[in-house]
Structures are given as structure tokens and as C-alpha cells.
Phi, psi and omega in degrees: 000134181277170178297321180295319179295322178295318179296319178294322180296321179291319181295325180273001180056046176295157178294140183301333181290343178279348182261116180292149182296327180301335182292343181278356184263035180256026183303333180286336182275323179208151182296147180274126176262116184299323178295323179295316180296321182293336177275339184265319189268138178290148178299342180283342181263119180287139178243129180248125177253120181277125177260152177295148181296145178289143180294142178271122179256119179253120179293150180294149179292143179294144179274123180253119179255119180291149179294149179290143180292145179265124181251120178250122181264136176256016180288149178296148179249129179262121183278320178213178181278355179283176181289074181239132179233131176245132181272196185300170185291341182275324177232123183258125177226131178227146175237144180170210183257136174251144179225172176242155177211160184287105179212187185290158180302128174077012183249169179207171180235135178215148184282333188242340181285138178297150177302139180091351180290137175269121182251138173263127181246132177238126175284116184290339180276332182246338182085000179288146179230154174203178179232160174209166180250130181286122176222015182206165176254146181141184352286155181254033179243133181302132178095341179270137182249343182203144170249131185247151172292155183303322182292323178289317180299320182292340175287340181259319185201170178288144179298336181291339177291323177078309182231139177221150174285129184226160168238130178242149178211150176208000000 
């Protein structure tokens, strides 16, 4: 049955059993009107309408950024232009001038040691040693490597000396 014959059958309200199912496959010749099909085809005959496939959406792949490499330098660090030497990052040794200042019992000040670090101080002129805990920053005078509380300084030298050559390590 041609498309024209199917259209005439619908217009004449022919019984749906008179319209062959093959007549419904003329979609390439004319668009299928769903209302037209529902008047021609019996409810007992299943009608399948093909829809275009849904587009496939692929989410973008996550961007993975590798961590930056950590570079640890073992080169000596110069704290000031005075005769100060700092050794590798695992053992810190500095030489320079030590002084005393009015601060708490058993404490000291250093520019590079972390707070709470226990530092060993050795008087280079006498060979005496003692320890102190870093709780302040300083000294801010060229050539000086540590400021000591009066009680720690007096274990190494007399307070009247004021300045002594020291080696510190932590």
C-alpha cells in the first residue's frame, strides 16, 4: 500500500485491519504523524517509534599535578659578614662573639636556631661549656652569634668581660 493509499484510507475512515502494517514503514517518503498512526493502527498492534540516540557525555579527565621536588641544600649558610661559620643542616656549629643581656634564667637569643632548641656554648678562651634554651631572637650586632642570660654567661666568664669568643652548636 502506498502512502497515498494509506492517506486515503485514513480520510475514508477505513477499518484499521484493512491497512497493512508494512504501510507504516514509509517514513522516508513522508513524516510520520503520531496522531495519524493512532487513528490507523489498532491498539493491539504495537508501534515502535525510533528516537535518535542520546549524546554520550564524557566528563573531562581530572588534571593531576605532580608535587614539586623538595631540594635540600647542604651548603654552608653565612649569617653575617663577621667570622661566623654555619655547618651542614644536620649539625649546626657557629663561631663568633657571645654577649650577655638582661633576660630570663637559663635562656639565650640566636638568629637561626628554632625556639626551644638547647644550644651548647663553649668559651674558646677557657674551654668551659654550658647550655641554654633559645627563647628570643638576636643578637643584631655584626659578629655576635648569641646573647646569653647573665646566669649562663657567668658559667663561662665574668659578667665584667661583657664579650667572649664562643663556639655554639645544636
